[in-house]
C-alpha positions in Angstrom: -49.1 4.5 89.3 -49.7 5.5 85.7 -46.1 6.6 85.2 -44.7 3.4 86.5 -46.9 1.4 84.1 -45.9 3.7 81.1 -42.1 3.1 81.9 -42.8 -0.6 82.1 -44.4 -0.6 78.8 -41.7 1.5 77.2 -39.1 -0.9 78.6 -40.7 -3.9 77.1 -40.9 -2.1 73.7 -37.3 -1.2 73.8 -36.4 -4.9 74.8 -38.3 -6.2 72.0 -37.2 -4.0 69.2 -33.6 -3.7 70.3 -32.4 -7.0 68.5 -34.4 -6.3 65.4 -32.9 -2.7 65.1 -29.4 -4.2 65.5 -30.1 -6.8 62.9 -31.3 -4.3 60.3 -28.2 -2.1 60.8 -26.1 -5.2 60.2 -27.9 -6.0 57.0 -27.6 -2.4 55.8 -23.9 -2.3 56.5 -23.6 -5.6 54.6 -25.5 -4.2 51.6 -23.4 -1.0 51.6 -20.2 -3.2 51.5 -21.5 -5.2 48.7 -22.5 -2.1 46.8 -19.0 -0.7 47.3 -17.5 -4.0 46.0 -19.8 -3.8 42.9 -18.6 -0.3 42.3 -15.0 -1.3 42.5 -15.6 -4.3 40.2 -17.5 -2.0 37.7 -14.5 0.4 37.6 -12.0 -2.3 37.1 -14.1 -3.8 34.3 -14.3 -0.3 32.6 -10.6 0.1 32.8 -10.2 -3.4 31.4 -12.5 -2.5 28.5 -10.7 0.6 27.7 -7.2 -1.2 27.7 -8.7 -3.8 25.5 -9.9 -1.2 23.0 -6.6 0.4 23.1 -4.8 -3.0 22.4 -7.2 -3.7 19.5 -6.4 -0.3 18.0 -2.7 -0.9 18.3 -3.1 -4.3 16.6 -4.9 -2.8 13.7 -2.2 -0.2 13.3 0.6 -2.8 13.4 -1.4 -5.0 10.9 -1.6 -2.0 8.5 2.2 -1.6 8.9 2.9 -5.2 8.2 0.7 -5.1 5.1 2.4 -1.9 3.9 5.9 -3.3 4.4 4.9 -6.5 2.7 3.7 -4.6 -0.3 6.8 -2.5 -0.4 8.9 -5.8 -0.3 6.8 -7.3 -3.2 7.5 -4.2 -5.3 11.2 -4.3 -4.5 11.5 -8.0 -5.5 9.3 -7.3 -8.6 11.8 -4.5 -9.7 14.8 -6.6 -9.0 13.3 -9.5 -11.0 12.4 -7.2 -13.9 15.9 -6.0 -14.1 17.4 -9.3 -13.9 15.0 -10.5 -16.6 16.0 -7.7 -18.8 19.8 -8.2 -18.3 19.4 -12.0 -19.0 17.6 -11.3 -22.2 20.3 -8.9 -23.6 22.2 -9.9 -26.7 25.9 -11.1 -26.3 28.5 -8.4 -26.5 30.1 -7.6 -29.9 33.9 -8.2 -30.4 34.5 -4.5 -29.6 32.7 -4.9 -26.3 29.6 -2.8 -27.1 26.1 -4.3 -27.3 24.9 -6.0 -30.5 21.3 -5.0 -29.8 19.7 -3.1 -32.7 17.7 -0.7 -30.5 20.0 -0.6 -27.5 17.2 -1.7 -25.4 17.1 -5.3 -24.5 13.5 -5.3 -23.4 12.5 -3.9 -26.7 14.5 -6.5 -28.5 12.7 -9.2 -26.4 9.4 -7.8 -27.1 10.2 -7.8 -30.9 11.0 -11.5 -30.6 7.9 -12.4 -28.8 5.0 -14.0 -30.5 1.2 -13.1 -30.9 -0.8 -13.3 -27.7 -2.7 -16.4 -27.2 -5.6 -16.6 -24.6 -5.2 -14.4 -21.5 -7.4 -15.2 -18.7 -7.0 -13.0 -15.8 -7.6 -14.7 -12.3 -10.3 -13.4 -10.3 -8.3 -12.3 -7.1 -6.1 -9.1 -7.6 -2.9 -10.6 -6.2 -3.1 -13.7 -8.2 -4.0 -11.6 -11.2 -1.1 -9.3 -10.9 1.3 -12.4 -10.4 -0.2 -13.8 -13.5 0.5 -10.7 -15.6 4.0 -10.3 -14.1 4.7 -14.0 -15.1 4.5 -13.1 -18.6 6.9 -10.2 -18.1 9.4 -12.5 -16.4 9.1 -14.9 -19.2 9.7 -12.4 -21.8 6.3 -12.8 -23.2 5.6 -8.9 -23.5 2.6 -9.1 -25.6 0.7 -11.3 -23.2 2.0 -9.2 -20.5 0.7 -6.0 -22.1 -2.7 -7.6 -22.5 -2.9 -8.9 -19.0 -1.9 -5.7 -17.4 -4.4 -3.9 -19.4 -7.1 -6.3 -18.0 -5.7 -5.8 -14.6 -6.2 -2.1 -14.6 -9.7 -2.4 -15.7 -10.6 -5.2 -13.1 -8.9 -3.9 -10.1 -8.6 0.1 -10.5 -8.1 0.6 -6.7 -5.9 -2.2 -5.5 -2.5 -1.3 -3.8 -0.7 -3.1 -6.8 -2.5 -1.1 -9.4 0.1 1.7 -9.5 2.9 -0.8 -10.2 0.6 -2.4 -13.0 0.1 1.0 -14.5 3.8 1.7 -14.4 4.7 -1.6 -16.0 2.2 -1.2 -18.7 3.8 2.1 -19.7 7.2 0.5 -19.7 5.9 -2.2 -22.1 4.4 0.5 -24.4 7.6 2.4 -24.3 9.9 -0.6 -24.9 7.8 -1.8 -27.8 7.8 1.6 -29.5 4.2 2.6 -28.8 5.3 5.9 -27.4 1.8 7.7 -27.6 0.4 4.9 -25.5 3.5 5.1 -23.2 3.0 8.7 -22.7 -0.7 8.3 -22.0 0.1 5.4 -19.5 2.7 7.4 -17.6 0.6 10.7 -17.6 -2.2 8.4 -16.0 0.3 7.2 -13.4 1.5 10.8 -12.5 -2.2 12.0 -12.0 -3.6 9.0 -10.2 -0.4 8.2 -8.0 1.5 11.3 -7.4 3.1 10.0 -4.1 3.9 6.5 -5.5 7.5 5.3 -4.9 8.2 5.3 -8.7 6.6 8.9 -9.3 10.1 10.2 -10.3 10.7 7.3 -12.8 7.2 7.9 -14.3 8.3 11.6 -15.0 11.4 10.2 -16.5 9.6 7.6 -18.8 7.0 10.3 -19.9 9.8 12.6 -20.9 11.5 9.8 -22.8 8.3 9.1 -24.6 7.8 12.7 -25.7 11.5 12.7 -26.8 11.0 9.6 -29.1 7.9 11.3 -30.6 10.2 14.4 -31.4 8.3 16.5 -29.0 11.3 18.1 -27.7 9.8 21.0 -25.8 7.3 18.8 -24.0 10.1 16.4 -23.1 12.4 19.0 -21.7 9.5 20.5 -19.7 8.7 17.0 -18.1 12.4 16.4 -17.3 12.9 19.8 -15.5 9.6 19.2 -13.7 11.1 15.8 -12.5 14.3 17.4 -11.3 12.4 20.2 -9.4 9.8 18.0 -7.8 12.1 15.1 -6.8 15.5 16.6 -6.0 16.2 13.5 -4.0 15.3 10.8 -6.7 17.5 7.8 -7.2 21.0 8.5 -8.6 20.2 6.2 -11.6 17.0 8.1 -12.3 18.8 11.5 -12.2 21.6 10.2 -14.4 19.3 8.9 -16.9 17.3 12.2 -17.0 20.5 14.0 -17.7 21.4 11.7 -20.5 18.1 12.3 -22.1 18.2 16.0 -21.7 21.6 16.2 -23.2 20.4 14.0 -26.1 17.7 16.5 -27.2 19.5 19.7 -26.1 17.4 20.8 -23.2 18.5 24.1 -21.8 
């Protein structure tokens, strides 16, 4: 009798809890699927974040390359303009076909003809300041160009255009006959910017400055150093160095 009553009670419990158990299991399975979906979404988001970081890094690298190439192009254009300005300022040829320049250096002749410097006010931004100084050079106003480039070097000692400003200041000194100042300028260029594109030219100009100061031994040493350090220097630089070495009898 008791056994029958116990079995009846147990059957009632199972009948009542069966649907609840089934519902709980369904909810558990649903939660598990949602967790799996969230984990998959998180993995996808992580991969997207990594890809985004890689893309940002690549963009930064490309931006740096663009800035580097732009600077190289600006320097190439500046050199071409400098040569054009020098050639356009040379004196007309003599009847014999040779130059009538007293010094043989058209830039030096134009410097000698330029007047005293007026007010030189350097712009506050480095690119504008460099173009400002360079405009005097293009216009043949070498005295103001000298002042402007000196101010530029003091105002912007670490800008990418500073090596070019240092080199051009040395050229102005050399062309104007300030050979000691030119030597100091090119020594500073060599020390500060040993990997600059115009490093070989800086050695050439430094040797030329020493030669003009009658410091033959120092000049020959500089020319030889240039040849050993820059065997692949531009042909014009190598030829000019050979001429200078022959002129002072380097052995």
